C-alpha positions in Angstrom: -61.1 50.4 -153.5 -57.8 50.6 -155.5 -55.3 53.7 -155.3 -55.5 54.4 -158.5 -59.1 55.1 -158.1 -59.9 58.3 -160.3 -62.7 60.7 -159.0 -64.8 62.9 -161.9 -65.4 65.6 -159.8 -69.0 64.9 -159.3 -68.8 65.5 -155.5 -72.0 64.2 -153.4 -74.7 65.6 -156.6 -77.5 63.9 -156.2 -76.6 61.7 -153.3 -79.0 63.0 -150.5 -82.7 62.3 -151.4 -84.7 65.2 -149.9 -87.3 65.9 -152.3 -89.9 64.6 -154.6 -87.8 65.3 -158.0 -84.7 63.6 -156.3 -86.6 60.9 -155.4 -88.2 60.5 -158.8 -84.4 60.0 -159.9 -83.2 57.7 -157.2 -86.1 54.6 -158.3 -88.3 54.0 -160.9 -90.3 50.9 -159.2 -90.5 53.6 -155.6 -91.1 57.2 -158.1 -94.7 56.7 -158.2 -95.3 55.7 -154.6 -94.3 59.5 -153.3 -97.9 60.1 -154.7 -97.1 61.5 -158.1 -99.2 59.0 -160.2 -97.4 58.6 -163.9 -100.3 60.2 -165.6 -100.3 63.5 -163.8 -96.4 63.7 -164.2 -96.9 62.4 -167.9 -99.5 65.1 -168.6 -97.5 67.8 -166.5 -94.0 67.0 -168.9 -96.3 67.5 -171.9 -98.2 71.0 -170.8 -94.4 72.2 -170.6 -94.2 71.1 -174.3 -96.4 73.4 -175.5 -99.4 70.7 -175.2 -103.2 71.5 -174.0 -103.6 68.0 -172.0 -106.9 66.1 -171.3 -107.2 63.3 -168.9 -109.4 59.9 -169.1 -111.0 61.1 -172.4 -113.5 59.0 -174.5 -113.4 60.5 -177.8 -116.3 59.0 -180.9 -114.7 55.8 -182.6 -115.5 54.6 -186.1 -116.8 51.0 -184.6 -119.0 52.8 -181.7 -116.8 50.5 -179.6 -116.1 52.7 -176.2 -112.4 53.6 -176.3 -110.5 55.7 -172.9 -107.7 57.6 -173.6 -105.5 58.2 -170.9 -103.8 61.6 -171.9 -105.3 63.5 -175.1 -102.5 66.0 -176.4 -104.0 69.1 -178.9 -101.8 71.2 -180.1 -103.8 73.5 -182.9 -105.5 71.1 -185.0 -103.5 68.2 -184.2 -104.2 65.2 -181.7 -101.8 62.8 -179.7 -102.8 60.1 -177.6 -101.0 58.7 -174.8 -101.3 55.3 -173.1 -99.7 54.9 -169.5 -98.7 51.5 -168.0 -97.5 52.0 -164.6 -95.3 48.6 -164.5 -93.0 46.6 -162.6 -89.6 47.6 -163.6 -89.3 44.0 -164.0 -92.4 43.7 -166.7 -92.0 44.7 -170.0 -94.1 46.0 -172.5 -94.5 44.0 -174.9 -96.1 43.6 -178.9 -99.6 42.9 -177.5 -100.4 45.6 -175.9 -98.9 48.4 -178.3 -101.2 46.7 -181.3 -103.9 47.2 -179.1 -102.9 51.0 -178.7 -102.6 51.2 -182.5 -106.1 49.9 -183.1 -107.3 52.2 -180.7 -105.7 55.2 -182.5 -107.3 53.5 -185.8 -110.6 53.3 -184.5 -110.4 56.9 -183.1 -108.7 58.7 -186.3 -105.8 60.0 -184.2 -102.9 60.2 -186.1 -100.2 59.9 -183.6 -99.4 58.2 -180.3 -97.2 57.7 -177.1 -96.9 54.5 -175.0 -95.5 55.6 -171.6 -94.0 52.8 -169.5 -91.9 52.9 -165.5 -90.1 49.7 -166.9 -89.2 48.6 -170.6 -90.2 47.6 -173.7 -89.1 43.9 -175.7 -87.4 44.5 -178.5 -90.2 43.1 -180.7 -92.2 45.8 -179.2 -89.6 48.1 -180.7 -89.8 47.0 -183.4 -93.3 46.8 -183.7 -93.8 50.6 -182.7 -91.0 51.9 -185.1 -93.0 50.4 -188.2 -96.3 51.8 -186.8 -94.7 55.1 -185.8 -95.6 55.0 -182.2 -93.7 56.9 -179.8 -92.0 55.0 -176.9 -91.5 56.4 -173.3 -89.6 53.7 -171.1 -88.6 54.5 -167.6 -84.8 56.1 -168.9 -87.1 58.2 -171.5 -89.3 59.3 -169.1 -86.8 60.6 -166.6 -85.4 62.2 -169.3 -88.2 64.0 -170.4 -89.0 64.7 -166.3 -86.0 66.2 -166.1 -85.9 68.1 -169.4 -89.4 69.8 -169.0 -91.1 69.4 -165.4 -89.7 69.6 -161.9 -86.5 67.8 -162.5 -82.9 69.0 -161.5 -81.3 70.7 -164.3 -77.8 71.9 -164.0 -77.0 75.5 -165.9 -75.3 74.9 -168.9 -72.8 78.0 -168.1 -71.7 75.9 -164.6 -71.0 72.2 -166.1 -67.4 71.0 -165.6 -67.4 67.6 -166.1 -66.3 65.5 -169.0 -68.4 65.7 -171.9 -68.3 63.7 -175.4 -68.1 66.3 -177.8 -71.0 67.4 -180.3 -69.8 65.6 -183.1 -73.8 65.5 -185.1 -74.6 69.5 -185.4 -78.0 70.8 -185.0 -78.2 71.4 -188.6 -77.5 67.7 -189.6 -79.9 66.2 -186.4 -83.0 68.8 -187.9 -82.4 68.0 -191.8 -85.5 66.4 -193.4 -84.3 64.8 -196.7 -88.3 64.4 -198.3 -89.5 65.8 -201.5 -91.8 68.1 -199.5 -89.7 69.2 -196.3 -91.8 72.3 -196.3 -94.6 70.7 -195.1 -92.9 69.1 -192.2 -92.4 71.8 -188.9 -89.9 71.6 -186.3 -91.6 72.7 -183.4 -89.6 71.2 -180.0 -85.5 71.1 -180.3 -83.5 70.2 -177.1 -80.1 68.8 -176.5 -80.2 66.9 -173.3 -76.9 66.1 -171.6 -77.7 62.6 -169.7 -75.0 62.1 -167.3 -73.6 58.3 -166.7 -70.7 56.8 -164.6 -67.7 54.7 -166.4 -66.4 52.7 -163.6 -63.4 50.7 -164.2 -62.7 47.4 -162.1 -60.9 44.1 -161.7 -61.6 41.3 -159.5 -58.7 38.7 -158.4 -59.4 36.2 -156.1 -58.3 32.4 -154.8 -59.9 29.7 -153.6 -59.2 26.4 -152.2 -61.3 23.1 -152.7 -62.0 20.4 -150.5 -59.4 18.6 -152.3 -56.6 21.1 -151.8 -56.9 22.5 -155.2 -56.4 26.1 -155.9 -58.7 28.0 -158.3 -57.2 31.5 -159.5 -60.2 33.5 -161.1 -60.1 37.0 -162.2 -62.4 39.4 -164.2 -62.4 42.8 -165.4 -63.6 45.5 -167.4 -65.9 48.8 -167.6 -69.4 49.2 -166.3 -71.7 52.1 -167.5 -74.2 53.0 -165.0 -77.0 55.3 -165.8 -76.9 58.0 -163.4 -80.4 59.4 -163.6 -81.9 56.1 -163.9 -79.6 54.1 -161.1 -79.4 51.4 -163.6 -76.4 49.5 -165.3 -76.9 49.8 -168.6 -74.2 47.0 -170.2 -74.3 44.1 -168.0 -73.4 40.9 -169.7 -75.6 39.2 -172.5 -77.3 36.4 -170.6 -76.7 37.2 -167.2 -79.6 36.6 -165.2 -83.0 34.6 -166.2 -85.6 36.1 -168.1 -88.1 34.8 -170.2 -91.8 35.7 -171.8 -93.2 39.4 -170.9 -90.7 39.7 -168.2 -87.2 41.7 -168.3 -85.2 42.5 -165.5 -82.3 45.2 -165.5 -80.0 42.1 -166.2 -81.6 42.5 -170.1 -81.2 46.1 -170.2 -78.8 46.0 -172.6 -81.1 45.1 -174.8 -82.7 48.6 -175.3 -81.2 50.1 -178.5 -80.7 53.3 -176.9 -78.0 51.8 -173.8 -76.6 49.8 -176.7 -75.5 53.1 -178.4 -75.1 55.1 -175.6 -72.5 52.3 -174.4 -71.0 52.0 -177.8 -70.4 55.9 -177.6 -69.0 55.8 -174.0 -66.5 53.3 -175.0 -65.5 54.5 -177.9 -65.5 58.5 -178.0 -62.8 60.1 -176.0 -64.5 62.5 -173.5 -63.3 65.9 -172.7 -64.3 69.3 -171.1 -65.1 71.7 -173.2 -68.1 74.0 -172.7 -71.7 73.8 -173.1 -73.1 76.7 -174.9 -76.6 78.2 -174.9 -77.9 79.0 -178.3 -81.2 80.4 -179.5 -81.6 77.8 -182.4 -82.5 74.7 -179.8 -82.8 74.6 -175.9 -80.0 72.8 -173.9 -80.9 70.7 -170.5 -77.9 69.4 -168.4 -79.4 67.0 -165.8 -77.5 66.6 -162.5 -77.2 63.2 -161.7 -79.4 60.9 -159.0 -76.7 59.2 -157.3 -72.8 59.9 -156.1 -69.4 58.7 -157.7 -69.7 56.6 -154.2 -72.6 55.0 -154.8 -72.2 54.2 -158.4 -68.8 52.6 -157.8 -70.9 50.6 -155.1 -73.6 49.1 -157.2 -70.3 48.2 -159.6 -69.0 46.0 -157.0 -72.4 44.4 -156.2 -72.6 44.1 -159.7 -69.5 42.1 -159.8 -69.6 39.9 -156.7 -73.0 38.5 -158.0 -71.8 38.1 -161.8 -68.9 36.2 -160.2 -70.7 34.1 -157.8 -70.4 30.2 -159.4 -70.0 26.9 -158.7 -66.8 24.8 -159.4 -66.7 21.4 -159.4 -63.6 19.6 -158.6 -62.2 15.8 -158.2 -62.3 14.5 -154.5 -59.4 12.8 -153.2 -61.4 9.8 -152.9 -62.1 8.6 -156.4 -65.6 7.6 -157.3 -65.6 5.6 -160.4 -69.2 4.2 -160.3 -71.5 5.9 -163.4 -73.1 8.1 -160.9 -69.7 9.0 -159.6 -68.5 9.9 -162.6 -71.1 12.6 -163.9 -72.0 14.1 -160.5 -69.0 16.0 -159.6 -68.9 17.6 -156.2 -68.7 21.1 -156.4 -68.1 24.3 -154.1 -70.1 27.6 -154.2 -67.7 30.5 -154.5 -68.3 34.3 -154.2 -66.3 37.2 -154.5 -65.3 39.2 -151.2 -65.8 43.1 -151.3 -63.0 43.4 -151.0 -61.3 41.3 -153.7 -63.8 44.0 -156.3 -60.9 46.8 -157.1 -62.6 49.7 -158.6 -59.7 51.4 -160.6 -61.7 54.2 -161.9 -64.7 56.3 -161.9 -65.9 59.3 -163.7 -69.2 60.7 -165.0 -69.4 61.8 -168.7 -72.6 64.1 -169.9 -74.2 62.4 -173.1 -75.5 64.8 -175.8 -78.7 63.5 -177.2 -80.9 65.7 -180.1 -84.5 65.4 -178.7 -86.9 66.9 -181.7 -90.0 66.8 -182.4 -91.8 67.5 -185.2 -95.5 67.9 -187.1 -97.2 67.4 -190.4 -100.5 67.5 -190.8 -102.2 65.7 -188.5 -99.4 63.7 -187.4 -96.2 63.7 -185.3 -93.0 62.6 -185.3 -90.3 62.2 -182.9 -86.0 62.1 -183.8 -83.9 60.9 -181.1 -79.7 60.9 -182.0 -76.6 60.8 -179.8 -74.8 64.0 -180.9 -71.9 62.3 -180.3 -72.0 60.1 -183.1 -75.1 60.6 -184.9 -76.5 57.0 -184.2 -79.9 57.2 -184.6 -82.2 56.1 -181.7 -85.1 56.7 -183.2 -86.8 58.4 -185.9 -90.7 57.9 -186.6 -90.4 60.4 -189.9 -87.9 58.1 -191.4 -89.5 54.8 -192.5 -93.2 54.6 -194.4 -96.2 54.2 -192.1 -97.6 52.6 -194.7 -95.4 49.6 -194.9 -95.5 47.5 -191.7 -92.5 46.1 -191.0 -90.8 46.5 -194.3 -88.8 49.5 -192.7 -89.3 51.2 -196.6 -87.5 54.8 -196.7 -89.9 57.7 -196.7 -89.9 60.0 -199.6 -92.5 62.3 -199.2 -95.5 63.2 -196.3 -99.0 63.5 -197.0 -100.0 67.2 -197.5 -103.1 66.4 -196.2 -102.5 64.2 -193.2 -99.0 64.3 -192.9 -98.2 60.4 -192.8 -94.8 59.5 -193.8 -95.0 57.5 -197.3 -92.2 56.0 -199.4 -92.6 55.4 -203.1 -94.9 52.5 -203.4 -97.4 54.8 -201.5 -96.8 58.2 -202.6 -99.4 59.5 -205.0 -98.0 62.7 -207.0 -100.8 65.5 -207.7 -98.9 68.0 -209.3 -96.6 69.9 -206.5 -98.3 68.0 -203.9 -97.9 64.4 -202.5 -100.7 62.7 -200.5 -101.4 59.3 -199.4 -104.3 57.2 -200.8 -106.8 57.7 -198.6 -106.5 61.7 -199.6 -105.3 60.8 -203.9 -107.8 61.8 -206.3 -109.1 59.3 -208.7 -106.5 60.6 -211.0 -103.8 60.7 -208.7 -104.4 56.9 -208.0 -105.0 55.5 -212.0 -101.7 57.0 -212.2 -100.1 55.6 -209.4 -101.3 51.8 -211.2 -100.2 52.7 -214.4 -96.9 53.5 -213.3 -96.4 49.8 -212.5 -93.4 47.9 -210.8 -90.5 49.0 -213.5 -91.9 52.6 -213.5 -91.3 52.8 -209.9 -88.4 51.1 -209.9 -86.7 53.7 -212.5 -88.2 56.7 -210.6 -86.6 55.8 -207.5 
């Protein structure tokens, strides 16, 4: 390492793997080889969140078909279905799996669903879930929930002395419900989660000689961000690595919306040391990193070496003027040596994230926001559930079932707002008479 390398003072936090929860954080792909099944882990998390939990339930369906729910959650009269997929981390969950899950929700009459995987979701699946109101837990989100609600290692906020991104988007702003009947929406889970990341600066300088004697100077430098819980790089260069079909490896993690937003905040906002205080308004959870600064630096060095391993074409001393010789130039493979990758700085920074859960009628909503910038990761209350991929803004929730509705799909009955399924014939007729022009004027 270069002499300019700095330490964040994280010491050996998370470096030794001796317990189940530490081993869970070390590798998503190995997490459940420890004998902790995915469904059991997820059920444990939801129990800690205040839900009643049943596993492997076969509820009655509208069509009479058999439908099995991996985990059925109950809070009062509200029911949520949870689907669990323990995939290899190289396989992404696609739209087809989510569409099948949505069909299962509709057939069982369950209003809300959570899809959990140990791997990742394709970008198309993320868009589909947002429009359908399905909450997604990928491997990173699962780790956050594990640390916050189950048996994950949590640091006492008063003992935190590392750098943090300051909270610029406060609880009042994060929890605001800007619709026409906000009193119908209840906030039941409120957590400010501090997620640790490493920012590692590097520089590569190397010189190689080809067989013709020509010298090639190659260089690369930048900042790499390592998720200190998932133990993965979140800002790998776009296009690095080969991915196709349903398979999306670590090289494509930047395609995750959350990773993109976190990387932007870490690279654009100045971190500082400040107190992390508990409050009665919400819970504060600070996760302990699952790897040390030295381990993170080693991971980055390996990534830089692989990223800069390439073939270089050169002109041979004896020129081949044939067509084949001109088209097929000789090349050499160059690979950086570990000592040529200089680690110029290592610092750990905690990123605060609002993790809020709302309820209305039979429906549950998720809202996740970066507290350092106000950038929205996901908000299943924001868009109308009836508009598929059109993303029309929610103006009210149904007073009966709680489904979010846009101007087009919301029906007014005095002081009540309802969806078409729960609207009276008079309200439906009034909605039809209002027409397209009336809707435009009412916006």
